[in-house]
N, C-alpha and C positions, 0 to 999 in steps of 0.2 A: 743565602742570607737568611731566609724565612724560615728554614730548617734547621739552621745553629741557634736561630732562637726558641725556638721550639723547643728545641732537646736542653740549652739554657733552665727555661723556664718548668723542665721537666725534670734539672735535677735541683733546682729550687725547691719545686714542691716535694720531692721524694727528701730532701732534707729536713722541712719543717715538718711531714709526718715523723718522721722519724727521730725526733727529738727527745727520745726516752727524760729526760732530764728534765725538762717543761713536764710533760706527762704524770711524771711523780710528783712533782711538787705540788699539782694540782691535786691530787689525789689527797698527796700526804695533807694539804692547806684542809681541804675538805672532810678528813678525817678528823683532826683535831677541831675543829667548828662542830662537828656531829656531836663527838663523845665528850668534849669539855676539857677543864687544866685539870682534872685529879685523879685521872686515869692511869694506870700502872705499865711500865712499858718493858721490856727486856732491858734496857740500861739500867742495873742496879742501883737503887736508892732513888731514881729518877722518876716523877710523871710525866705526863704531857706535859705539861706548863714546863717542866722543864728541859726537857727535848726540844720543844718550839723555840725557848731563850736558845739552848744552845746553837740552833740553825742559825738562830738571827744573827746572834755575836761571830760566828764561824764565816760570816759573809761579809759582815757588816764592822767588823774589830778586828781589821790583820792585830794589833798588839795583845789583844786579849787571846785571838786564837795560836799565839807562839807559846802561849803555858802549857796546851797540849802535848808541843814538841822539847819544851826546854824548863824543864822541872823547875827551876828558881823562879820561874814567871808563873807557874802554875797559881797560886794563891792569888794574885790580881787577875789572871782571868776568869776566874773563879767569882770573884766578888764583881765582876763587871758580869759575867751570865745572872749570878740571883738578881742584880740591881735589873735585869732586863724582864726574868723572871717574874719580878711584883708589879710588872708595868700590867696595864689592862692588860686579859688573854686577848680578846678582838683586834689590839693594836701590835702584839705579838706576831697571830695570823697575817694581820696585813702585811706586815714587813717580811715575813712568808712569802708572800704571794707577789710580792712586788722587789725584787731583790735590785741593789745597786747595777747599773751598769757599768759602774768603777772598780767592780768588786774583782779581787784578782782570782776567786775561785766560781763567780758566779757571772761574769760579763760574756757578750755573744759568743766569744773565741774559745773562751775555756768551760765554759757550761757543761756539754755535754760528759766532757772527760773528767772535771771534779765532781761534777754531781750526778751522774747518769747510777753510779753505782751508793752514793752517800744516801741519797733520797729515799733510793730503794730500798737500804736497809733499814732506814728510819722510820719510812712508813709500814715496813714490817715489825718495825720494835713496838708497836700499836698494837696492828691487827695479831701478831703471835703472843701477845702479853695476858691473853684471856681464855677460853675455853670456846670449839667450835668452828675455830680457824681450819683452812683448806690452801695449801700451796695456789696462788695465781696461776691463769693459764697465762704466756707469757708468746709472745711474737717472737720469731724465731731470730730478726734483728734486735729485739731485746736482750734476747739469750744472750748471742754472739757478744754484743755490748759490756753484760755483766761478767762474763766469761774473761775477755779482756782486762777489766777492772780485777776480778779474782787472781788473775795470775799473778799479776803486779804484787796487789798488797799479802794475796796469800805468801808469795818467795819470801816475802820483808818478816811475815809475820812467823812462817814455820821456821825461819833458820832461827830466832831465838828459842825455841821450843828443844831440839837440839834431836828430836825424831826423825829419823831419814823416814821420807814419804814420795808416794807419789800421788800425785790428785788427778784426776781421771773422768772428763765430762762425757760420755758418745755422743757424735756428732758434732763434737765441738773442739774434743784435743786431751792433750795432759802436759803435765809437767812433772819434772822429779826434784826435790830437794834431798839434799845430804847425798850420801855415798852406798850403794846398796841395799835400796829401800828396802824395808821388811812390811810396810803398813803401804795399804792403798784406800784412799778415801775417793768414792766415787757418787755421783748421782749431778743432778738438772745444774746449769749454770748459778740460778739466784741462789740454791741451796746451800750450793759451795759457797756462793759470797757471801752468804751468813754465817755458815761454818767457819770460815778463814777470818771473819771479822771479829770471831767472840760470841758468838750464837748458838755455840753446839747443840743445847740442848732444846733447840727452836728450830733447828736445819735438819730436814729429813734426808740424810744422805747413810751410804753405806761405809763402814771400815772395817774394812778384813786385816789382819797380821796377828800377831802373838799378843794374846789380850791383856798382858800388861803394858805395853808400847801404845797398845789400839785405848786402854784406857785413859793413859798418862795423856794423850792426843784429847779425848774428847773432854777432859779438865785444866788445858793449859790455858793460859792467860793469852789468849788470841786476840789479831786485832794491833793496830798501830798505835 
């Protein structure tokens, strides 16, 4: 009984220290607080205030979030996001730090799956919008988590582009989209996650293949 209890406690401890979504949330909120509301991001046309509001609305307003997926609802979703962005910046940051337990994308059961890659990308949206940045050194566990997310979102994004491609990350695996891929995109999981989410210019990956296809992929509108 004592041994089983120790094993259970060990599993709980491992889960708590490997919740990368929670860690990225803290880092993201801390960076927002440090740089302020008016800094650029990798999201075209959005400042840090806009990006912060997007994260809050995504978690707290499922009705507005539908606008990201259903074009007729996009205007309503953007209206709600702009209203959130107009609130005091410290209030918005506090809401990022304290996601609601009932949220479909941030409750304890879905947090890692829904937010592990999302918050990593938005954290990097701020870090890499300026100069002098370098990729962070990530734990192997976080890289595995990002690789799982990149495979899911990457397949969906690449199908829309129509370029047969193989995505490869040494030590983590590979996947292909399309028939007879002639283009290979390779890099660390975090860099691939950024590339496949539409942040190609800020992702340190290698793209090999015919020049026209490689350029088409580098400039494609990727992401969900």
